[in-house]
N, C-alpha and C positions, 0 to 999 in steps of 0.2 A: 647603289642608290644614287651616287653622284651622276653616273651615266644616265640613269632614268630621268633625273631632274634636269640635266643638261638637255636631254631630248625633249622633255616637256616644255622647257623654256624656249627651245629652238622652234618647236611647233607653234607656240603662242606668238613668238616674234614674227614667224613667217606668215601666219594667218592674219594677224593684226585684228584690231577691234571690229572692223567692218565685216569680217567673216566669222570671227569667234563669237561675237555678241549675238548674231541671229541664231547660231547653233544653240547657244545657251538658252536664249529666249524660247526657242522651239521646244526644247526638252522640259523647261520649267512650265510652259503652258500645258504640255501634255500631262505632266505630273499633277498639275492643278485641276485637270479635268476638261480642258478645252478639246474640241474635236480636232483630229489630226490636220484636216485641211485648213481650219481656221488658225491653228497654231503655226503651221508652215507659212501661211500667208503673212501672219503677224511678224514672224522672224525675218522673212525676206523684206517686208516693208521697212522694218526697223534698220536692217542693213543698208537698204537704199537711202534711207534718211541720213544715216551717219556718213555715207559716201558723199551725199550732197552737202551736209554740214562741213565735212572736212575740205571739200572743194572750195566752199565760200571762205572758210577760215584760212585756207592757204592763200587765197586772193588777198585777204586782209593782211595776212602775215607778210607776203611779198611787198605789198604797198607800204605798210608801216615800217618795215625794215629799211626799205629804200629811203623813205622820208627821214627816218631817224638817223641813218648813217650820214645822209646829206647834211642834216642839222649839226651833227657832231663834227663833221668836217668843216662846215662853215664857222663853227665856234672854236675850232682848233683845240678841242678838249683832249688832254693827255692824262691817262690813268693807267695803272699797271694791273688792275683786275678787270678782265674782259668778260662781258656777258656773252655766253655761248649758246643760250637758248635752252628751252625745256627738252627738245629732242635729244640734245647732247646729254643733258642731265639724266634722262630716262635710259639712254644707252649706257652711261656710266653706272647708274644704279643697278641695272640688270647684269652688268658686266663684272661686278665685284663678287667676292665670295659670299656676301650676304644675299645678293640678288639670286643666287642659285636656289636658296631655300625659301624665299619670301612667299611664293605662291601657295605651297602647302601650309605654311605657317598661318597665312592670312585666312585661308579657307577653314582651317581647324578653329582658329579664334572665332570666326563668324558662326560656325556650327555650335560651338560651346555657348556663346553668348545668346544665340537664339534658343537653345535648349533650356538655358537657365532664366530665360525671359529678361535678360539684361539689355537686349536690343530688339527692335522691330524690323531692322534693315537686313535684307539679304543682298549683299554687295556683289552683283554679277559683273561689275566693271573690272574684270581681271587685268586688263592691260594696264590700268592705272594703279595696280598694286606696286608699280615702280616707286610711287611716293613712299611707301613703307620701306622698300629696299633702300631708297636714297637716305632716309632718316637713319636706318640701321647702319648704312655704310659710313655715314659721318661719325657715328658713335664708334664704329670699328676702327676707323682711322685715328680718332682722337685718343682711344685707349689701347689699341693694339690687341684687343680681346674680341675674337669672333663671337663668342657666346653673348657678350654684352650687346653686340650689334644685332644678333638674332632676337634677343629679348626686347630690345628697343623697337625692332620692326613689329613684333607681336603687340606691344603696347600702342604703337602708332596705328596699327590696324583697328584696335579697340577704340582708340580716340576718334578715328574717322567714323566708326559706327555710331558713337555717342553724338558727334557733331551732326551726322546725318539725321538721327532721330530728333535731336533738339530743333533743327531748322525745317523738318519735313512739312509740318502744317503750314508754316509761312510760305514755303516753296509751292506747295500744292494749291494754296488759295491764290497767291499773287500771280503765279505763272500758269495756273489752270492745268496742272499736270497731276491728276488724281493717282494716289498710290505710289508716288515716287519720292525718294529721298536722295540727297547729294552727299555721299560720304567721300568727298573729294578734297584732298589735303592741299590743293592750291587755292580753293575757294572758301571752304568752311572756316579756316582759321581767321578770316577777316571779320567774322561776326562780332567778336569783342570790340574791334575798332569802331564798327558801325554803332554798336550800342552806346559806347562812351561818347562818340561824336554826336549822336542824336540827342543824348541827355544834355550835353553842353549847349547845343544849338537851341533846344527847347527853352533855354534860360536866357537867350539873347534877344531882346526886343528888336523887332524889324526883321531880322534874319529868320526867326522862328515862324513868322507869318508869310514868308515868301513861298508861293506855290510855283514849283518848277518841274512838275511831272509832265510827261510827253503830251497828255491830253490837254492840260492847261496851256502849254506852249502852243499847241496846234490851234486852240480856240483864239488865243491872243494874236498869233502871227498869221493865221490863215494858211495859205498854201506853203508859206515859208516855214511854218512850224511842223509840216509833215515830215516823218522820219527820213524819207528819201531825199527831200530837199535839204534837211539838216545835215545829212551825210554828205551831200554835194558841197554845201557851203563850208562845213568843217574840213572836208577833204581839200578844197581849194585853198583855204587858209593854211593848212598844213603844207600843201604843195608850195605855196609862196614862201613859207618859212624855210623850206628845204631846198627849193630849186630856183630861187630868184636869180642866182648867178650861174645857172647850168648852161654854159656856152652862150650862143646867140639868143636873141629874143624869141625866135620861133621854137627852138629846142626847149627853152624854159617854159614857154606857154603850153606846149604839148604835154610836158611832164606835169605841170600844174593841173591841167584839165583832165588828164588821165587819172591823177590821184583823186580828184573830185568825183569822177564817174565811177572809179573802182569802189570807193567807200559808199557812194550812193547805192551801188549794186549790192554791197554787203548789207546795207540797211533794209533793202527790199527782200533779198533772197534768203537770208538767215531765218527770219520768221516763217517763211514758206517751208523751208526744210524741216523746221520744228513741227509744223502742222502735219507733215507727212509722218514724222516720228510718232506723234500722238495717235495717228490713225492706226499704227502698228501696236502701240502700247495699250490702247483701250481694251482690246480683247484679253490681253494678259492680265490687266488690272481687274477686269470683271471676273475672270477665272480664279484669280487669287482671292478675291473677296468671297466668292461662293465657296471656295475650298475651305477657307478659314471659318466661315459661318457654319458649315456642315461638320467639320472635323475638329475644330479647336475653339468651340463656344464663342465664335465671332471674334477671336483674337485678330488684331490688326497686324498686317505685315506690309512693309514697304519694299519696293524694288530699287536698289541703289544703283544710280547711273552717273555718268560723267556730267559735269556742269556745262559741257558744250550745249546741252539742251536748253540752257538758260540765257546764253549770251545773245540770242537773237532779239531779245526785248529792246525796244528803242532806248530805254533808260540806261541799260547796261552798255550798249554800243556808244551812245552819245557821250556819256560821262567818260568812258575809257578813251575815246578819241581826243577829248579835251585834256586828258591826263598825260597824253604822249609828250607834248611840249613842256608840261609841268615837270614830268619825270626828268627830262633832259636838263631843264633849268636847275632842278634840285641837285643833279649830279655835278653841276658847276659850282653852286654857291654853298653847299654843305661843307663846313670845315671838317677835315679829317676823312672825308669820303675818298675812296680809292677806286670806285667802280665806274667804268664807262659802259653805257648801254649800247647794244647793237641788235642782237638777234631776238630778244624776248619782249619787245614793246607790244607785240600783238597778244601777249598773254594777259595784259591788263584787264580786258573784259572778264576773264575768268576770276581775277582777283576781286573785282567789285560786284560780281553778279548777285551775291547774297546780301549786299547792302540794300538792294531794291525793295524787298518785301517790308523790311523794318522802316525804311524811309519813304514808303509808298511811291517809289519811282521818282522821288525828288532829285533831279539831276544835280542841282547845286549842292545839296547835302552829300550826295554820293561822291562828287568831286572833292569836297572837303575831306571826307573820310578816306578816300583813296589817296589824297595827298599825304595825310598823316601816316597811313600804312606804308606808303612808299618811302617817306622820310625815315621812319624807323627801319624800314627794310634796307636802306643803303648802309646803315651802320651794322645791321646784322650781317649783311653780305660781306662787308669789309672785314669784320671780325671772324667770319667763318670761311673766308676764301682759302686759307691754307688747308683746311680739312676737305673742302670741295675739291681742291687741286690734288690732294692726297688720294681721295677716292678715285679721281680720274686716272691717276698713275697706277693705282691698284687694278683698274679695269683695262689698262693698256690704251687709254685714250690719248691721242696726240694733241698737245696744246697748240692753239693758234700761234702763228708767228708773232714775235714781239710781246707775247703775253707771259708775264711772270706767274700770274695766278688767274683762275677763272671762277665764274659764278653764273647764276641765272635768276631772273625775277621769279620764275616758276616755283622754285623751292629754296633757292639760296637767300631770298629776301624774307622768309617766313619764320615766325617765332617758334613753331614746334621744333625745327631743326636746332635752333640756338638752345632752347630749354633742354631738350634731350641730350644734346652733345655736352653742354657745360655741366649739367647735373651729374652725368656719368663720369666726365673727366675729373670733376672736383671730388665726388663722393663714391665713385666706383659702384658696386652692387647696391649700396645704400641709396644712391641717387636713383637707380632704376626702381628700387622698392618704393621710394618716396613718390615717384611719378605714378606707379601703379596704384598706390594708395590714394593719391589725389584724384586720379581718374575714377577709382571706385567710389570715392565720396561724392564726386560730381554725379555719377550715375545713380547713386542711392538717393540723393536729394532731388534729382530730376524725376525719378520714378515716384517719389513721394508727392511731388507737386508739379507734375509735367505741364499742366495747363498754364501756370504762371511763367514757367521757363519758356514755353512756346510763344506766349504773348510777348515776352521780352525780346524774342528773336524775330518778331514781326508777324506772328499769327494774329488773325482778327480776334478781338476780345469777345465777340458774339459767338456763342457755341454753335448756332445753326450755320453761320457763315463758315466757321472752321470745318464743319463736317461736309461742306459742299465739295 
């Protein structure tokens, strides 16, 4: 069995999401009744879209990483917990003993929950099952018990499905992606921060009346409020903060302007890539709707995808770019923080993307909520760094030079890892049972009154709008 699982994991790693996802989409579309030609074209189109999205994200990644490292160098920040980025976290997660089993575990959990009507989400984003493996790996390192780690991964997979269901209507309406949910454990855990932040802001005179969504900004600022120009301006400001002392004047000027143009390109190209993705998803969504109407009394089902399809929205990108210097400032001023940011600054759009539906794209509110989540995240990452590092050692991951411990914004900053690891460390199997019971209670109450839960997460209060 281990040999088979190793082979399966190796194939998935080799193919990657851009090849694996189109294959899965093709077969799902066929099963749902789409014509072979249409199903094949949908799969290929979705694969092309994800290649384009990844190319643009890599451009943003490289640009923000360079700027972030330059800012850290300029400020002479010294910390002993180094941010190694989500790609390293994913490699660590799949490289541990838990990672070997996580794919079949997550698939079985999804099938059982669909059969019992505990979820509407079919999570086909297999590559991102690494989040469940990472969560389980942290539990395994904290307790030394592989079974606990595997059970934690299973509960984590169920948690992702619940969060995907809860936020689906908000995502579908705000981002105009019918039939889609986001069971992504980098993005969905931020929703509680957004709900609390929004509630507080609604009670602060002046701040609650501030309109700062991309459309309003464009109306007030004209051409300077357009997403591309906003990206250019924010990029130039970030470039100045990072490269003002980069050699001679000419070198500094080139780096600043390149940063501005790169981020302007991101603001233009990411939404275009998402449009291509939607071209591929629409036939699948239609086939799924027809299939469920004919064979399951109209039961609704969502296709679970990576939150990469959300981050092209101007509100998500703009707020995350502003959060880059804020994150670096927090790393300096927070007492007791031991984390230095390097590789994962470009993951911030994923962290804040689900704030947008609830906050109606209000960039100021998203920045405030993102700041609060990062603030808490620094302390979670500091407290969990030893477990993160232990998981890396279990996977044979080489630590960066001069790093005593490692983390990442992608998963090291997020509350599920802390809750699962600490509950299991403190209470053993009772902690896991308590987590499963709490999740079961949440699912029960969500199913009893799903409409109110969905409105709380940002779905429109109007039933007709929600159904669009």
